[in-house]
N, C-alpha and C positions, 0 to 999 in steps of 0.2 A: 844721717846715721850710718856708721861704718859697719858693714857686714863681714869684713875680712876677719879671718881666724888664723891665729899663729899657734902652731903645735908646741906643746911643752916638751921638755927634754925626755920625759917619760914616754910621751906619745911618739916622739921621733925614734926612740929606741925600739918601741914595739913595731914601727914601720920597718926598720932595718931587720928586726928578728924575723918578720914574715918574709921579707925578701930573701934573706940568707937561708931560710928553711928549704928553699928549692931554687937555687940560683940558675939552673939550666932552663927552667920554665917560669918566666916572670909571672907573678900573680896578677889577678884582676884587681881593679881598684875596689870593687865591692868586697873582695875577700880581705883586703887590707883594712878597709873601714870597719868591717865587722869585728876585727880584733881590736882596733884602736878606739872606736867609738861605740861598739856594741850594736851597730846597725849597718845595713847596706845602704850606700849612697852612690850617686853618680857624679860625674865630673862637673856638673853645673851647680852643685850645692857648695856651701862655704866649707864644709868638711872635706869634700872631694878636691876643691881647689887648693886647700892647705896641704893635703897629702901630695898632690901633683907638684906643687911649688917646692916642697921639701925634696922630693925625689929628683926634680930637675937640678937642684943644687948639688945633688950627689951624682949627676949625670946618669940617672936611671929613669926608665919609662915603664909604667905599668902596662900590662897587656890589655888591648882594647877588646870589648866583647864582640863576638862575631854577629854580623847582621843576619837575622833569620827572616827571609821574605815571607809574606803571607802566601797561603796557597792560592793558586790560580783559580779563578771562578769560571766554571764552564756552564753556559746557559743551556737549559733543557729545550726540547722542541716546543713545548708549551710556552715557555718564556719567550722564545724567538717569535712564535706566532703572535703573542701578545704585543710585542714591540712592533711588528709589521702592521698589525691592525690599528695600533694607536699612535704610531710614529708621526702621523700627519697632524695630530692635535695635542700631543703631550711631548714635553721635552725629556731628555735623558734622566734628569734628576727626579722628575715626577714619576716616571715609569719605574725607576729603581726603588723609590720609596714604596711603591705598590707591590712590585714583584718580590721584594725581600722583606716586606712588612716592617719597615724601619723608617720612622718619620724623622730620625735624627741624621740621616745621611746627608752629605753635602756633595758638591761637585768634585771634591778631592778624594772621596772614598772610592775604593776599588770597584764596588758594585756599580756606581754611577759611570765610572770610566769603562767598565765592561759593556754596559748597555750602549754607551756612546760609540764605542769601537764597533759594535755590531751594526748600529745604525749607519755607520759610514760604508758598510759593505752592502747595504740594501739598495737596490736600484730605485731611484726616485719615482719611476713609473709604478713600481709596486706600492710605494707609500702613498702616492697621490693620484694614481690612475692615469694622470695626464700631466706632463711637465708644465703645462700652462696653469695648473692648479697649485703649483708649489707656492706656499705662502711667503710673502715678503715680510720683513721685520716691522714695517709700518702698517701692515694690514692685520686686523683682528680676525681670528678664525674661531667661530663658536664651537664648543664641544659637540661631537657627533656620536660618541660612544658612552655607554653607561658608566664605565670606570672613570673616564675623564670628567663627566658631569658630577659624579660622586666626589671626586677630588675637589672640584670647584666649590661644591656645597660645603664640604668640611673645611675649606679654606676660609670661608666667610661666616659660617654659622658656628657659634661657640660650642654647643653640645654636639652638633653634627649628626651624621647617620653612621652607625656601626655596620660595616659590611657583613659581619658574621651574625648580627642580630636584626638584619633588615626585614621588615614585614612586607607583605604583598601590597599593602596600601602605599608604603614608602617607595616600592619599586615603580608603582604606577605614577607617583608624583615625580620621581626622577625622570622617567621617560617623557612625562608631560613637559617638564621644564626644558628638556632638550629641544622639543619642538618650539617652545617660546623663544629660546635664544637663537634659533635658526630662521626666524622670520626676517624678511628683508628689512623691515623698518628698524628692528633692533640692531642688526649689524651695520646698517647705514648710519644710524645715530652714533654708535660707539666709535665708528671710524672717522667721525668728524672731530673727535678729540685728539689733539696732537700730544697732549701730556699723558704719560703713563699713569700718574696719580689720578687724573680725571677719569681715565678709562676704568681703573680699578674701583673708583668710587661709584661710577655709573653701574658697572657690572655687579658689584657687591650689593648695591641698593636694590637692583632688580631681583637678584637671586634671593635676598632676604625677604622681600615682599611676596615672592611667588613660589618658593621651593616646596611649600606644603599645600599647594592648591592645584589639584589635577583637573579641576572642572571649569577653568576660566574660558570665557568666550573670546573670540578674536577682538571684539571691542574692548573687553577688559584688559587684554594683553596690551593693546595700544595705549590704554589709559595708564597702566603701570609703567610703560616706557616713558610717557610724559612725566609721570611722577618722579621717576629716577632722573630724568633730565633736570627737573626742578631742584633736586637735591644737589646736583653739580653746580647749577646756577647759584644757589644760595651759598655754597662753599666758596665760589669765585667772588661773590659780593663781600663775604666776610674777609677774604684775603685783601680785597681792595680797601675796606674800612681800616684794616690794620696798617696798611701802607700809608693811607692818608693821615691816620692818627700820628704815625711816626713823623711825617712831614710837618704836621701841625705842632708837635712838641718841639721840633727844631726851630720852627719859625717863631714861636712865642719867646724864644730866648733872645731874639733880636728885635728891639723896639721899632726898627725901621721897616719891619715886615708886617705892618698892621693890615694892609690890603690883602697880602697873601694869606694871612691868618684867617681873615673873614671869608675869603674864597674857599679855603680848605674846610672851614666849619660848615659852609653851605654845601660843599661836595659831600662831606661826611653825613650830614643830615639827609641829603638826597639818597645816598647809598643805604643808609639805615632804613629809610622809607621803602626802598626797593626790596631790601632784605625782608622786612616785615610782611610786605605784600607777597613775596615769594613763599614765605613760611605759611601764610594764610591759604595760598593756593594749594600748597601741599596738603595741609590739614583738610581742606574742603574736598579735594580730590580723593584723599584716603578715606574720608568718611563716606563719600558717595559710593566708592568701590565696596566698602564693608557693608553698606546698607543694601546695595544691589545684590551682592552675593548672599547676604542673610535672607533677603526676600526670596531669592531663587531656591535656596535650601529649604525654606519653610514651605514653598509651593511643592517642592519635590516630596517633602514629608507628607503633605496633604494628599498628593496624588498616590503615593505609596499606601497611605492609610485607606484611601478609597478602593484601591486594588485589593487590599487585604480584606476589606469588608465584602467586596464582591466574591472573593474566594470563599469567605466564610459562609456567605449566603448560598453560594453554589454547593458547598459541602452540606449545608442544612437541607437544601432542596434534594440533593442526592440521597440523604438519609431518609427523607420522607418517601421518595420514590421506592427505595428499598423496602420500607415498611409496608407500603401499599402492595408491592409485588408479592411480599411474603403473605399478606392477608389474602390476596387473590389466589395464591397458590394453595393456601389452607382451605379456602372455599371450594377450589377445584377438587381437592382430595376428598372433602366431605361429600361433594356432589357425586363423585365416583362411587363412594361407599353407599350412598343412598340408592343409586341405580342398581347396585349389587343386591341391596336388601329388597328392592321391589321385585326382583326375580324370584323371591321366596314365595312359598304358598301363602295365600291370604290368611290362613289360620296362624301361621307363624308370626305374621305381622301383627295380628290382633293380640297374640300372646305377649308380644313386646309392648304393646300399648302405646305405640307412637305412630305418628304420621310423617311422611317425607318433609312436609313444610316445617314441622316442629324440629326435626333434626337439622335442617338447613338454616333455619332462622333462629334457632334456640328457643 
């Protein structure tokens, strides 16, 4: 399909009219197109190309629009402090997205370049404390700050956690998973993977399983590490099955490859058996973890209920003691009154027609 456009004689005349209207100051292409086509276009459009082609035939050149650079971005002291505190665990793009609250930023945006330029000016000792701790590209470094961990969670969790709407419970969970990811066993396991995709699969699996569990024991953390490892293993087995299946499809096209085909079929069956066993291990381990945690939560609820009962009993006991004290106080008041009455003359007591025992005991 040809997208070229040829100006009509009428359109050519309009172009020349615009040009002749101010010969000392050549018009912009957008001004010419607005008269000729009723809209502003640039030189990449078919209308713009047609106008430029006609003007070139007349040895004329429209004025190019002036380049207006974007305003320079100046980092605030708070932003600089954020970069220094997180430069050892977050890259320039991740920090730019957080600092400027724009998830659409790329490495080409001015915000990212500004953060990266500032990072280059910071002493490595400030970022890492010790030059010996500067991470290598092949070494995985777990997040150590709240912002970095929140970024990781939102990377792998669909709904994620909104920083502006975060609850105290979610804050506790984020801080907990920072500890989980900084255990030696976790970092050791992820550093055994040489493939970036395997690392991300392992990391994403562990984070998805644990990001909302702030009460895991160390034993449970180790089990989730094993579970995430099994996820990577099953993915690797799946990839092997796909490769073997492709080889089998090619081998079956040649009747001389019967032995090879049989070997491939056997290998595929073995791989599928391993895959099924791996999936079963994952399911069993996940069910065990859910059951253990469920039982622990139930026990905690029972313990809390027992504590509440004790508190209620204590409150009831406290009420009874108060009532008894009030009754004793009332008896003391009556006793004092009786003693006062006994100091009156015997005649006055008889006139009242009561005895001290009657007043005291009713």
